N, C-alpha and C positions, 0 to 999 in steps of 0.2 A: 232701753226704751228709745225709740226713734224720735227725732225732732226735738230732743231735749238738749239744752246747752249745759254741759257739765263743767262747773267751776269749783270743784272740791278736790282738786288733785293733791293737795297737801295731806288729805286723809288717805286716799289711794288713787293712783292714776287710772283713768278710764277714758276711752276704751283701751284695751291692751292691743298691741300690734297683732295682726292676724297670724304672723309666723309663730308667735308665742302660743296661741291657741292650737295651731296645727301640730306643733312640737309636743305639746302636752297630750293631745289626743293620740298621736303616734306612739308615745311612750306607753300609754295605758293599753293600746291595742297590740303592740308588737314586742315590748320587752318590760312588762310590768311585774317582773319577779322581785323578790325581796333582796336588796343589795347586801352583799357580804355574808349571806346566810347559807348559801347553797353553792354547789359546783356546777349546776346546770347553766345552760347558755343564757336563759332569761335573767337569772340572778347576776351573772357575770356582766352582761350588757348593762344592766341597771347600775352596777357598781362603777363601770367604766364611765358612764354618763355623769355620775355624781362627781367622780374625780376630775372629769373634764371641766365641770363647773367650778370646782376648787381652783383649777389652773386659771380659768377666765377671771374669777374674782381676785385672785392673788395678783395677777398682772394688772388688773384695772386699778387696784388700790395700792400698788407698789408694796406688797406684803413680802415677808421673807421667803415663804414657800407655800405651795398648795396645802400642805398639812397644817398650816397656821389658821386655815379657814374652818371655823366651826359653824355648822348649820343649826339654826334654832327655828322656833315657830314664828317669831316676829322680833322687832326691835326691843320691845318691852321685856321679853324673855331674855334677850341677849344682854340687856343692861342689868337685869336682876342677876343673871349668871356672873357677869363681870364683877359687880359690886359685892355680892354675897359670898363669892368663892375666893376673892382676892383681898378683901379688906382685913387688915390686921387688928386684932383685939387691942383696945385701948388707944387706937389711933384717932387722929383728927382728919376730917374730910372737908374739902372746899367744893362748893357748887355755885353756879352763877345765879343771879337774880331773875333769869328768864328761862329756868329749866322746866321741862315737861314733867308731869307727874310720874312718868316712868323712871325718872331719876330722883325726884323729891320724895316720893313715897317709900321706896326701898331704903334710901339713906335715913329718912326719918324713922322708919321702923327699926332699923339697926340701932339708931341712937336711943330710942325709947326702950329698947331691950338691954341697954347698958353696954353695947358692944363698941360704940364710938361716940364722938361728938362731931358736930359739923357747923359750918358758917356759910353765909352767902357772900359772894363778892359782887360788887356793882359792875355793870357793863356800860355805865355812862362814860362818855368821852371817847377819845381816839384810842388806838391800839396801845400806845405807850401808857396812857392813863389806866387802862385796864390791867396791864401787866404790873404797874406800880401798886394798884389796888390789891392785886393778888399778893404781892410781896408783903404788904402791910398786914394781910390777914393770915400769913403763914405762922405756924407754931412749930415748936421743936419736934412735935410728934405728928405733923401733917404727913400723911402717907399716901393720900389719893386726892386727885383733883378731877372732877367730872364736869364737863360742859358740853352744850350742843354747839354745832358749827354754825347753823343758821336757825334763827328763831322760827317756830311754827306759827307765829302770828305776824311775821314778816319784818323785813327792813333792818335786821341786825345780823351781821356776820362777824363772828369772833376771830381774833388773830391767832389761829392755831399754831402757826410756826413759832411765834414769839412765846406763847404760853408753853408749848412743848419744850422749847429750849430752856426755859426757866425750870420746868419740872425735871428735866434730865439733869440739870445742874444741881438741883437740890435732892435728887434721889426720890422723887415723888412719882407714883404711878399715874400716868395721864390717860384717862378714859374719855373717849369722844362719842357723843350721840350724833350720828350722821343721818338721822331720820329725814331731815329736810334738805340735806346737801348732797347726799350720795346720788350721783348722776347729773347734778347741775353745777356743782362747784368742784374744783380740783381737791382731791383728798389723797395725800401720799403719806403712808405710815412712816416711811423712811425719812423723807425730807422734813415732815412736821413733828418727827420724834413722838409719834402716837404709840402708846404701849398697847392699848386695846381700842379697837374701833367697832362700834355696834351700828348696824344699818338694816333697813327693811329691803325685802325683795320686791315689794308691791307698789312702791312709790316711784321715785325717779329712775329706778333701774328697769321699770316696765315689766317686771315679772308678776306672778299671781300672788294673791294673799295666801298665807300659810307657810311662808319661808322667810327667815331673817338670817343675819350673819353676825358672828362675833369673830373678829380677826385679831390675832395676837401679833404684836410687833417684835416679839422675841420669845425666849423660852420661859414664858410666864404661865404657870398653872398653880392653882391653889387647891382648896378643898373642893369636894364635889357637891353639887346641889341635888342631883338625882343619881341613883344607882340602878343598874339593871343590865340586861343583855345588849350586846352590840356586835356579837360574832367574833370578838377579839379576846383571847386568853380566857376562854369560858371555864376552865378548871380553877381559876383563881377567884377568891371572894371579893377582892378589891378591884376597883376600876383601874384601867391602865394609867400609868403615870406619864403619858405622852399625848400630844394633840394629834388629830382632833377627837380621838376615841374616848378621851377622859370625860368629855362633856356631851357626847352624842349617845343618847340612851334610847333603845328601842328602834323601831322601824322609821327610817327617814322618809320624808315626803318626796319621793322620787319624782313624780310628775311636776310638782311645784319647783323642785330644784332644776329640772330640765327646762321649765318655763323661764326661770331666772337666768339660766345660761343663755337661752335664746334672746331674752330681753336685753341682756348686756351686749350681746353681739349686734343686735339691731341698733342699739344706742350708739355703739362705736362706729357702725357703718354710717349713720346719719351725722355723727360728729357731736360729741358732748357739748362743746362750746356753741355749735350752731343751734342745738335744741335750747340750751340755756339762754342764748341771746334772744331767740324768738319769744320765750316766756317772759323775759325781762321787758322786752319791747311792749308786749301786750299789757303787762302790769303797769308800766309807765303811762301808757295811753289811758288806761282805766282810771288811774289815780288822778291824772291831769283833767280828764273830762268830768269825773265825779267831783273833783275839787272846785269846779265852776258852779256847782249847786250849793247855794248858801245854807241849805238845810242838811247838808252832809258833813259829818265830822270824820276826817281821816286820822289815823293813828300811826304816823311814821315813827319808827324807833331810831332812825338815823337817816342820813342822806342816801344811803345805799338803796338800790332798787333790787328786790328779789321777786320771785314769781308769786309771792303771797303778800297780801296786805289786809288790814281790817278797817272797817268803818261803821258808823251808826247814822241813822236818820233821826233828826230832831223830832221829839214827841212820839216816837215809835219804838217799841221794844225790839231788840234784835230778832227774837223768835218770830215776831209778827212780820218783820221785813222778810225773813227767810221764807215764811209761809206764803206771803204775797208773791215773792219771786218764783217759788215753786209752782204756784198757780199759773204763772206765765211761762213755765217750762224751763226755768233757770235753777240749777242746783248749786247752792252755796252751803256753808256751815255756819251755825250761830252758837252763841253761848261763850264758854270759857276755853274750849278746845283743849281740855285736859292740861291747861297751863295757867293756873291761877297766879303763879309768881310773875309771869310775863305780863298778864293783864293788870296786875297791881302795879308793876313797874311802869307800864305805859299809861295807866289811869283811864281804862275804858269804862269804869263805873260798875255798879252793882249787878248789872245784867250781862256783862260781857260785850260782845260785838259781833258783827257780821264779817265772816272771813271769805275772801275770794282768792282762789289759787289756780294758776294756769298750768297747762300741760302741753305736751308736744302736738296735740291734735286741735288745740284751740286756734281761733282765727280773729282777725280784726272785726268781723261781723258779730262775733260773740261779745266783744267789748261794746260795740254799738248797741246790741240788744240789752246788755246789762245796764248801761248808763241811761238808755231810754226808759227802761222799766223802773229804775230807781227814781228818775225824774217824775214819772207818773205817780209812784207810790208816795213820794215826798209831798205831792200836791193834794193827795186824797184827804 
């Protein structure tokens, strides 16, 4: 919709770069065959484009090989896949106190089913304090640690390199939720000793909805979550015991994968750090200007500035503020953002908060419009 200010990029970035839309349309018009299923040119071209995206993703995240990249529907599916296929029966799991429901719910479901136990570790303090907190929570049977890189309610960046080093030292599988950091913060599987990275295509990588990634940092594969055809070893009843085909079932979303590949290339051309710096600058301005309003409560999780932050307006419910902003043509998200743990940790209250998240296409004028609208709303 024209003339709207979109500040909900943590949910999905919008708009998408025009080159992404063109690449997806070209895919559907010119080589929309089913990849890996046939020997005709349309199928072969589709398979080649998918492999090209594997190469782009592997290079972007410093992964071992293109084959280590597994395409999924979204980050939530990727995290479920990582957790439910790699978790060892009778083991103990650690997750942070700011995790999204895409981590909390599958781990809790496995625990309630008697498959594992789990604990939360605090993310308060500096990086050394977080690592020491993890050490205190470790048990003899801790086999998996899952945490996000950047909180989806803003302002907290976890020290992945130090956590990864500890996990590698103790033989713990390190799973990272990169939903809010892929495309805005450096993510290196090799340097950070990440065993499995899960990320979306439709957020900071500027691809479309409908594609996510699970990247393996080594020869890690466990049980299967789904079984079915994928064009590989069709005479066998079991799924292949190698990546990525072990976890890719059925027809892949070729147009979405093509869009992701194009979004990644667009992002690299603009410069990841340049895009991230622009988003952080706008977030800093918005928080500074909103902070001058005595009726606005900001919820910083640390001194770090990320592209996302939350706030509330005194005497108004977050949902009400969201509706009033929407009436003024400004799109934000309200409530608990699928992260009750993070909201409890920050203390936003029983109704959650208003979330603002910037993307590559936002401007200083958008910040001015937001702060002016919140000022008027706070006085109503």
